[in-house]
LOZAKE-206556 format. One record per residue: residue number from 1; residue in three letters; x, y, z of N, C-alpha, C in turn. Coordinates in Angstrom, 1 decimal, decimal comma, padded with zeros to 4 digits. Layout:
+------+------+--------+--------+--------+--------+--------+--------+--------+--------+--------+
| resi | resn |   n.xx |   n.yy |   n.zz |  ca.xx |  ca.yy |  ca.zz |   c.xx |   c.yy |   c.zz |
+------+------+--------+--------+--------+--------+--------+--------+--------+--------+--------+
|  NUM |  ALA |      X |      Y |      Z |      X |      Y |      Z |      X |      Y |      Z |
...
+------+------+--------+--------+--------+--------+--------+--------+--------+--------+--------+
END
This chain:
+------+------+--------+--------+--------+--------+--------+--------+--------+--------+--------+
| resi | resn |   n.xx |   n.yy |   n.zz |  ca.xx |  ca.yy |  ca.zz |   c.xx |   c.yy |   c.zz |
+------+------+--------+--------+--------+--------+--------+--------+--------+--------+--------+
|    1 |  MET | -004,6 |  082,5 |  123,2 | -003,9 |  083,1 |  123,9 | -002,8 |  083,6 |  123,8 |
|    2 |  GLN | -002,6 |  084,7 |  123,8 | -001,9 |  085,5 |  123,4 | -001,9 |  086,1 |  124,4 |
|    3 |  LEU | -000,4 |  086,7 |  125,3 |  000,4 |  087,3 |  126,3 |  000,9 |  088,4 |  125,3 |
|    4 |  GLY | -000,1 |  089,7 |  126,3 |  000,6 |  090,8 |  126,5 |  001,6 |  092,4 |  126,8 |
|    5 |  HIS |  002,4 |  092,6 |  126,8 |  003,2 |  093,6 |  128,0 |  002,3 |  094,7 |  127,3 |
|    6 |  ASP |  002,3 |  096,0 |  128,1 |  002,3 |  097,2 |  128,5 |  002,5 |  097,7 |  129,7 |
|    7 |  VAL |  002,8 |  099,1 |  129,1 |  003,8 |  100,3 |  130,5 |  002,4 |  100,9 |  130,3 |
|    8 |  LEU |  002,6 |  101,4 |  131,5 |  001,3 |  103,5 |  131,2 |  002,4 |  103,9 |  131,8 |
|    9 |  PRO |  002,1 |  105,6 |  131,3 |  002,5 |  106,1 |  131,7 |  002,9 |  107,1 |  133,1 |
|   10 |  SER |  002,6 |  105,9 |  134,1 |  003,0 |  105,6 |  135,1 |  004,7 |  105,6 |  135,3 |
|   11 |  GLY |  004,5 |  104,5 |  134,5 |  005,4 |  103,4 |  134,9 |  005,0 |  101,8 |  135,7 |
|   12 |  CYS |  003,9 |  101,8 |  136,0 |  003,4 |  101,0 |  136,2 |  003,7 |  099,1 |  134,4 |
|   13 |  GLU |  003,7 |  098,2 |  135,0 |  003,2 |  097,8 |  134,0 |  002,6 |  096,3 |  134,2 |
|   14 |  LEU |  001,9 |  096,7 |  132,9 |  001,2 |  095,4 |  133,2 |  001,2 |  093,7 |  132,3 |
|   15 |  LEU |  001,3 |  093,0 |  132,7 |  001,0 |  091,7 |  132,1 | -000,3 |  090,8 |  131,7 |
|   16 |  LEU | -001,0 |  091,0 |  130,6 | -001,9 |  091,0 |  129,9 | -002,6 |  090,2 |  129,1 |
|   17 |  ASP | -003,3 |  089,2 |  129,2 | -003,8 |  087,9 |  127,9 | -005,0 |  088,7 |  127,3 |
|   18 |  ARG | -004,6 |  088,0 |  126,2 | -005,0 |  089,3 |  125,7 | -005,8 |  087,7 |  124,9 |
|   19 |  GLU | -007,6 |  087,6 |  124,8 | -008,0 |  086,4 |  123,4 | -009,4 |  087,0 |  122,5 |
|   20 |  THR | -008,7 |  086,8 |  121,3 | -009,9 |  087,3 |  120,7 | -011,1 |  086,6 |  120,0 |
|   21 |  LEU | -012,0 |  086,9 |  119,6 | -012,9 |  086,0 |  119,1 | -012,9 |  086,3 |  117,8 |
|   22 |  GLU | -013,6 |  086,1 |  116,8 | -013,3 |  086,4 |  115,7 | -015,0 |  086,0 |  115,1 |
|   23 |  LEU | -015,1 |  086,9 |  114,8 | -017,0 |  087,1 |  114,2 | -017,3 |  087,2 |  112,5 |
|   24 |  PRO | -016,8 |  085,9 |  111,8 | -016,6 |  086,5 |  110,7 | -017,5 |  087,0 |  109,7 |
|   25 |  SER | -018,7 |  086,3 |  110,2 | -019,9 |  087,1 |  109,4 | -020,4 |  088,3 |  109,2 |
|   26 |  ASP | -019,0 |  088,7 |  110,3 | -019,7 |  090,4 |  110,5 | -018,4 |  091,0 |  110,2 |
|   27 |  ALA | -017,4 |  090,2 |  110,0 | -015,8 |  091,0 |  109,7 | -015,5 |  091,4 |  111,1 |
|   28 |  GLN | -015,5 |  090,8 |  112,0 | -015,7 |  092,2 |  113,9 | -014,6 |  090,9 |  114,5 |
|   29 |  GLN | -014,0 |  091,7 |  115,1 | -013,6 |  090,9 |  116,4 | -013,8 |  091,8 |  117,6 |
|   30 |  LEU | -013,7 |  090,7 |  118,2 | -014,5 |  090,6 |  120,1 | -012,8 |  091,0 |  120,5 |
|   31 |  VAL | -012,4 |  091,5 |  121,7 | -010,7 |  091,1 |  121,6 | -011,2 |  091,4 |  123,3 |
|   32 |  VAL | -011,1 |  090,5 |  124,2 | -011,5 |  090,7 |  126,2 | -009,3 |  090,4 |  126,0 |
|   33 |  LEU | -009,4 |  091,6 |  127,0 | -007,9 |  091,8 |  127,8 | -008,4 |  091,0 |  129,2 |
|   34 |  LEU | -007,2 |  090,3 |  129,6 | -007,4 |  089,8 |  130,9 | -006,4 |  090,1 |  132,1 |
|   35 |  PRO | -005,9 |  090,7 |  133,1 | -005,2 |  090,1 |  134,1 | -004,1 |  088,8 |  133,9 |
|   36 |  ALA | -002,7 |  088,4 |  133,8 | -002,3 |  088,1 |  133,6 | -001,3 |  087,1 |  135,1 |
|   37 |  ASP | -001,5 |  088,3 |  135,8 | -001,1 |  087,5 |  137,3 | -001,7 |  088,6 |  138,7 |
|   38 |  ARG | -001,3 |  088,1 |  139,4 | -002,3 |  089,4 |  139,9 | -001,7 |  090,6 |  140,6 |
|   39 |  GLU | -001,0 |  090,9 |  140,4 | -000,2 |  092,2 |  140,4 |  000,0 |  092,7 |  140,2 |
|   40 |  THR | -000,6 |  092,6 |  138,3 | -001,6 |  093,5 |  136,3 | -003,1 |  093,4 |  137,0 |
|   41 |  ALA | -003,0 |  092,1 |  137,8 | -004,9 |  092,1 |  138,6 | -004,8 |  093,7 |  139,2 |
|   42 |  ARG | -004,5 |  093,6 |  140,7 | -004,2 |  094,7 |  141,2 | -004,0 |  095,9 |  140,6 |
|   43 |  ALA | -003,1 |  096,5 |  139,6 | -002,9 |  098,0 |  139,0 | -004,6 |  097,6 |  138,1 |
|   44 |  VAL | -004,9 |  097,1 |  137,6 | -006,3 |  097,4 |  136,8 | -007,1 |  097,8 |  137,5 |
|   45 |  ASP | -007,7 |  097,4 |  139,4 | -008,6 |  097,8 |  139,9 | -008,2 |  098,5 |  140,1 |
|   46 |  ARG | -007,0 |  099,0 |  140,1 | -006,9 |  101,1 |  140,8 | -006,9 |  101,8 |  140,0 |
|   47 |  LEU | -007,4 |  100,7 |  138,6 | -007,7 |  101,8 |  137,3 | -008,7 |  103,2 |  138,2 |
|   48 |  GLY | -009,5 |  102,7 |  138,5 | -010,9 |  103,3 |  138,3 | -011,8 |  103,6 |  139,3 |
|   49 |  ASP | -012,7 |  103,7 |  139,8 | -013,6 |  103,0 |  140,6 | -014,3 |  101,8 |  140,2 |
|   50 |  ARG | -014,2 |  101,3 |  141,5 | -015,0 |  100,1 |  140,5 | -014,3 |  099,4 |  141,8 |
|   51 |  ALA | -015,1 |  097,5 |  142,6 | -014,6 |  096,8 |  142,9 | -013,8 |  095,9 |  142,0 |
|   52 |  PRO | -012,9 |  096,3 |  143,8 | -012,1 |  094,4 |  142,8 | -012,4 |  093,3 |  142,4 |
|   53 |  GLY | -012,0 |  092,9 |  140,9 | -012,1 |  091,6 |  140,5 | -013,8 |  091,7 |  139,8 |
|   54 |  ARG | -014,2 |  092,5 |  139,2 | -015,7 |  093,3 |  138,9 | -015,2 |  093,7 |  137,3 |
|   55 |  LEU | -015,9 |  093,5 |  136,5 | -016,2 |  093,4 |  134,8 | -016,1 |  094,5 |  135,1 |
|   56 |  ARG | -015,3 |  095,3 |  133,5 | -015,4 |  096,1 |  133,6 | -015,6 |  096,4 |  131,3 |
|   57 |  ALA | -016,4 |  097,1 |  131,3 | -016,3 |  097,6 |  129,8 | -016,1 |  098,1 |  129,4 |
|   58 |  VAL | -015,2 |  098,2 |  128,1 | -014,6 |  100,4 |  128,0 | -014,8 |  100,7 |  126,5 |
+------+------+--------+--------+--------+--------+--------+--------+--------+--------+--------+
END
């Protein structure tokens, strides 16, 4: 797991855990970004019309 740091155009800072699953037979990767702290989780929940804590596919 890697830790990432991003800043949104609004100035909101996000701290994200990045998990990568390698799929060598298909030469593909599945990348999952998860909030690393409560403040980031709240910021992610405010990004769209969704219930807090629910899974979001992009």
